[in-house]
C-alpha positions as CSV (number, residue, x, y, z in Angstrom):
1,M,41.3,139.6,55.2
2,K,43.4,137.5,52.9
3,N,45.2,140.5,51.5
4,K,46.0,141.7,55.1
5,L,47.4,138.3,56.0
6,T,49.5,138.3,52.9
7,Y,50.7,141.8,53.7
8,F,51.7,140.9,57.2
9,L,53.4,137.7,56.1
10,G,55.4,139.7,53.6
11,L,56.5,142.1,56.3
12,L,57.5,139.2,58.5
13,I,59.6,137.7,55.7
14,V,61.3,141.0,55.0
15,F,61.9,141.5,58.7
16,S,63.4,138.0,59.1
17,I,65.7,138.6,56.1
18,F,66.8,142.0,57.5
19,S,67.3,140.6,61.0
20,S,69.5,137.7,59.7
21,A,71.5,140.1,57.6
22,V,72.4,142.4,60.5
23,I,72.6,140.0,63.4
24,A,76.4,140.0,63.5
25,Q,77.3,143.6,63.8
26,E,80.7,143.2,65.6
27,F,83.0,141.6,62.9
28,N,84.2,141.8,59.4
29,T,85.8,138.4,59.4
30,K,87.7,136.1,57.1
31,V,88.3,132.4,57.8
32,I,90.8,130.4,55.8
33,V,91.4,126.6,56.2
34,N,94.6,125.5,54.5
35,A,94.9,121.7,54.1
36,Q,97.8,121.4,51.7
37,S,99.6,119.1,54.1
38,V,96.7,116.6,54.3
39,G,97.0,113.5,52.2
40,S,94.8,112.6,49.2
41,N,92.8,110.2,51.3
42,V,90.8,113.2,52.6
43,D,88.3,114.9,50.2
44,K,89.5,118.6,50.3
45,K,86.0,119.8,49.7
46,I,85.4,119.2,53.4
47,F,87.7,122.1,54.3
48,V,85.7,124.5,52.1
49,T,82.6,123.5,53.9
50,L,84.4,123.9,57.3
51,Q,85.6,127.3,56.2
52,N,82.1,128.5,55.4
53,Q,80.6,127.0,58.5
54,L,83.2,128.7,60.7
55,T,82.6,132.0,59.0
56,N,78.8,131.6,59.7
57,F,79.6,130.6,63.3
58,I,81.2,134.0,63.8
59,T,78.9,136.2,61.8
60,G,75.7,134.3,62.4
61,R,75.3,135.1,66.1
62,K,75.4,138.2,68.3
63,W,78.4,138.3,70.6
64,T,77.6,141.5,72.4
65,N,74.5,143.6,73.3
66,D,75.9,146.6,71.4
67,K,75.4,147.9,67.9
68,F,78.5,148.4,65.8
69,N,78.3,150.8,62.9
70,A,79.9,149.5,59.7
71,N,83.1,151.6,60.2
72,E,83.4,150.3,63.8
73,R,83.4,146.6,63.1
74,I,86.4,144.7,64.2
75,Q,88.5,143.3,61.4
76,C,89.6,139.7,62.2
77,N,91.2,136.9,60.3
78,F,91.5,133.2,61.3
79,V,93.9,131.0,59.3
80,I,93.9,127.3,60.2
81,N,96.7,125.2,58.8
82,I,95.8,121.6,59.0
83,E,98.9,119.5,59.4
84,S,97.6,116.0,60.0
85,S,94.4,113.9,59.9
86,S,93.4,110.6,61.4
87,D,90.4,108.2,61.5
88,G,87.2,109.5,62.8
89,G,87.5,113.0,61.3
90,V,90.2,114.2,63.7
91,F,92.5,117.0,62.5
92,K,95.5,118.7,64.1
93,G,97.3,121.9,63.2
94,K,98.0,125.5,64.0
95,M,95.9,128.7,63.7
96,M,96.8,132.3,63.2
97,V,94.5,134.8,64.8
98,Q,94.6,138.5,63.9
99,S,92.4,141.5,64.6
100,A,92.6,145.2,63.9
101,R,90.9,148.3,65.1
102,P,90.2,151.5,63.1
103,V,91.9,154.6,64.4
104,Y,89.7,157.6,65.1
105,G,89.8,160.4,62.6
106,S,92.0,158.5,60.1
107,S,91.9,155.8,57.5
108,Y,94.6,153.9,59.5
109,T,93.8,150.5,61.0
110,A,95.9,149.4,63.9
111,A,96.7,145.8,64.7
112,M,95.4,144.6,68.0
113,F,95.6,140.8,68.1
114,N,98.3,138.8,66.4
115,Y,98.9,135.3,67.7
116,Q,99.6,131.8,66.4
117,D,98.0,129.0,68.3
118,Q,100.3,126.0,68.2
119,D,97.8,123.4,69.4
120,I,94.6,123.0,67.4
121,A,93.0,119.6,67.5
122,F,89.3,118.8,66.7
123,R,86.9,116.4,65.2
124,Y,84.9,117.5,62.2
125,I,82.5,115.5,59.9
126,E,81.3,117.5,56.9
127,Y,78.2,119.5,57.5
128,Q,78.0,118.6,61.2
129,P,76.7,121.6,63.2
130,I,79.4,123.9,64.7
131,E,77.7,124.9,68.0
132,F,78.8,126.6,71.1
133,N,77.0,126.9,74.5
134,E,78.8,128.9,77.1
135,N,77.0,126.9,79.8
136,R,78.1,123.6,78.3
137,V,81.5,124.3,76.8
138,Q,82.6,120.7,76.8
139,G,79.7,119.5,74.7
140,S,79.0,115.8,74.4
141,D,82.3,115.0,72.6
142,A,85.5,116.8,73.7
143,L,87.2,116.8,70.3
144,T,84.0,118.0,68.5
145,A,83.5,120.7,71.0
146,N,87.1,121.9,71.0
147,L,87.0,123.8,67.7
148,P,83.9,126.0,68.6
149,A,85.4,126.5,72.1
150,I,88.6,127.8,70.6
151,F,86.8,130.1,68.2
152,A,84.5,131.4,71.0
153,Y,87.5,132.0,73.2
154,Y,89.3,134.1,70.6
155,I,86.2,136.0,69.7
156,N,85.8,137.0,73.3
157,M,89.5,137.8,73.7
158,I,89.4,140.0,70.6
159,L,86.2,141.8,71.9
160,A,87.8,142.3,75.3
161,M,90.9,143.8,73.8
162,D,88.8,146.1,71.5
163,Y,86.6,147.3,74.4
164,D,89.7,147.8,76.6
165,S,91.0,150.1,73.9
166,F,88.0,152.4,74.0
167,A,87.4,152.6,77.8
168,P,89.5,151.8,80.9
169,K,89.0,148.1,81.7
170,G,86.1,148.2,79.2
171,G,86.7,144.6,78.1
172,E,86.3,142.9,81.5
173,M,83.1,141.1,80.7
174,Y,84.6,139.5,77.7
175,F,87.8,138.5,79.4
176,Q,85.6,136.8,82.0
177,K,83.6,135.0,79.3
178,A,86.9,133.8,77.8
179,L,88.0,132.7,81.3
180,N,84.8,130.7,81.6
181,I,85.7,128.8,78.4
182,V,89.2,128.2,79.8
183,N,87.9,126.8,83.1
184,N,85.3,124.6,81.4
185,A,87.3,123.7,78.2
186,P,87.0,120.3,76.5
187,D,89.5,117.9,78.0
188,G,91.2,115.0,76.3
189,Q,94.5,113.3,75.3
190,D,94.9,115.3,72.1
191,I,93.6,118.6,73.4
192,K,96.1,121.2,74.5
193,G,96.4,124.9,75.1
194,W,93.8,125.2,77.9
195,K,96.0,124.2,80.9
196,A,98.8,126.0,82.7
197,F,101.1,123.1,82.2
198,D,100.5,122.9,78.4
199,G,103.2,125.6,77.9
200,L,104.2,129.2,78.8
201,G,102.5,130.8,75.8
202,N,99.0,129.4,75.3
203,R,95.4,130.3,75.7
204,Y,95.5,129.7,79.4
205,W,98.3,132.1,80.1
206,L,97.1,134.9,77.7
207,N,93.8,135.0,79.5
208,E,95.4,134.5,82.9
209,N,97.6,137.6,82.4
210,L,94.5,139.7,81.6
211,T,92.3,138.4,84.4
212,N,94.9,138.4,87.1
213,T,94.5,141.5,89.3
214,K,98.2,141.5,89.8
215,Y,98.5,142.8,86.2
216,N,95.6,145.2,86.2
217,I,97.9,147.9,84.8
218,L,98.0,146.0,81.5
219,H,94.4,147.2,80.8
220,D,95.5,150.8,81.4
221,A,98.4,150.3,78.9
222,I,96.0,149.0,76.3
223,Y,93.7,152.0,76.7
224,G,96.6,154.4,76.7
225,Y,98.1,152.9,73.6
226,Y,95.0,153.1,71.5
227,R,92.6,155.7,72.9
228,G,95.2,157.8,74.6
229,C,97.7,157.9,71.7
230,L,96.7,156.5,68.4
231,D,93.2,158.1,68.4
232,K,94.8,161.5,69.2
233,M,97.9,161.3,67.1
234,G,96.4,163.2,64.2
235,E,95.2,166.2,66.2
236,K,97.3,166.3,69.4
237,E,100.6,164.6,68.6
238,K,102.6,165.8,71.7
239,E,99.8,164.8,74.0
240,A,99.4,161.4,72.2
241,R,103.2,160.8,72.5
242,V,103.0,161.4,76.3
243,A,100.2,158.9,76.5
244,M,102.3,156.3,74.6
245,T,105.3,156.9,76.8
246,K,103.1,156.2,79.8
247,S,101.7,153.0,78.3
248,I,105.1,151.7,77.3
249,T,106.4,152.6,80.8
250,Q,103.6,150.5,82.4
251,L,104.5,147.5,80.2
252,Y,108.2,148.0,81.0
253,N,107.6,148.1,84.8
254,I,105.9,144.8,84.6
255,Y,108.7,143.4,82.5
256,K,111.2,144.4,85.2
257,E,109.2,142.5,87.8
258,N,108.6,139.4,85.6
259,S,109.9,139.3,82.0
260,N,108.0,136.0,81.4
261,V,104.5,137.6,81.4
262,M,103.1,136.3,78.1
263,F,101.1,139.4,77.3
264,L,104.2,141.6,77.0
265,Q,105.5,139.7,74.0
266,F,102.0,139.1,72.6
267,F,101.2,142.8,72.7
268,I,104.4,144.3,71.4
269,Q,105.1,142.0,68.4
270,G,104.5,143.5,65.0
271,K,104.3,147.1,66.4
272,S,107.9,148.2,65.8
273,K,107.2,150.5,62.8
274,E,104.1,152.0,64.4
275,L,106.0,152.7,67.6
276,A,109.1,154.1,65.8
277,G,106.8,156.4,63.8
278,I,105.2,157.8,67.0
279,F,108.5,158.6,68.6
280,Q,110.4,159.9,65.6
281,N,109.2,163.5,66.2
282,G,109.7,163.3,70.0
283,T,112.2,165.1,72.2
284,P,115.6,163.6,72.7
285,E,114.5,162.6,76.2
286,E,111.4,160.8,74.8
287,K,113.4,159.0,72.1
288,S,116.1,157.9,74.6
289,K,113.5,156.5,77.0
290,A,111.6,154.8,74.2
291,I,114.8,153.1,72.9
292,E,115.6,151.8,76.4
293,M,112.2,150.4,77.1
294,L,111.3,149.1,73.6
295,S,114.7,147.4,73.2
296,A,113.9,145.4,76.4
297,L,110.3,144.6,75.5
298,D,111.0,143.9,71.8
299,V,114.5,142.4,71.9
300,S,114.6,141.3,68.3
301,K,113.9,144.8,67.1
302,A,116.3,146.6,69.4
303,E,118.7,147.6,66.6
304,F,115.8,148.8,64.6
305,Y,114.6,151.2,67.3
306,K,118.1,152.6,67.6
307,Q,118.4,153.2,63.9
308,Q,115.0,154.9,63.7
309,L,115.2,157.0,66.8
310,L,118.9,158.1,67.3
C-alpha cells in the first residue's frame, strides 16, 4: 500500500511540474524594465524582480482555451522605460509593445503589433503579487491595479490581432475582453490612457476602432493582409498580391472617410519594406495603385514607395 501511495504521489508531482511548464502555450515573451532614469535613491534590484514577475504574469496563466504548438506561439516584447519615481513606490514612464506572427510555409516572422504607450503609471512594492481579475479590474488600489490591467489589455489585443489574422473576425472575443478592461479600468489622477479625452492615440481609441461596428472592414483588412497575402506569398504570389491590394484598398477607403482613425497609422507603421517587397513584382497598374494608397496611409514613407515601385 505504501509503495502504491508513493507511486501515485510521484505521478502527481510529475504531472504538476508538467502542467506548470505548459500552462502558457500562447506566448514566447520577453519583458524588459529599463530604469536608467531613476535616481540612486531607488534600489535597482526592484526592477529585476518586477521584470521577472511580469514575465511570470504573462507566461504563468492560460489566456485562451486553445493549444498553441511551439512554432505557433506569438512572439511578444514589452519594454518599460521608467522615467520617474515618487514616494509610495509610484513609477511613471512609457512602454513599447511589440508582437510578431510566423508566416505559413516560411521562416519569416511578420510584425503585428508595434506601439509605444506614452502613459504608464503604477504602484509597485518589491515582491508584491501582480494579479489580474477581469471581474474586478480596478482592484483595491487603482495605481497597484493599473500595471496588470495594462498588461492584460495588451495581451488580449495581441491575441485578438493574431486570431483576426487567421480567421475573419476571429479575434472578436479578445477585443471584447480588452474592451471590458477599458470600461472598468483603474481610475485616478495619475492614471491616463483609458479615456477618450486622454488623447487621440491611446489604449481607448485603439480598442474603440476595433470594436466599433462602423470600422468592421478593418478586421477584413487584417485577415487579408496576413492570411490572404503573406501566408500565400511563397506559393501563389499573384493571388497573394491581389489580396494585399484589396486589404490596402479597404484601409485607404476608411482613410478617405476619416484620416484620424488611430488604427490606420498603428497598423501601417514599420511595414514599408514588407509592402514594397510584395508589390515590386506587380503589374504597372498594381504598383501605381499601391504608391497612391500607401503614400497617403504612410506619409513619411511616400518617397520610399515611389523609389521602390516606380
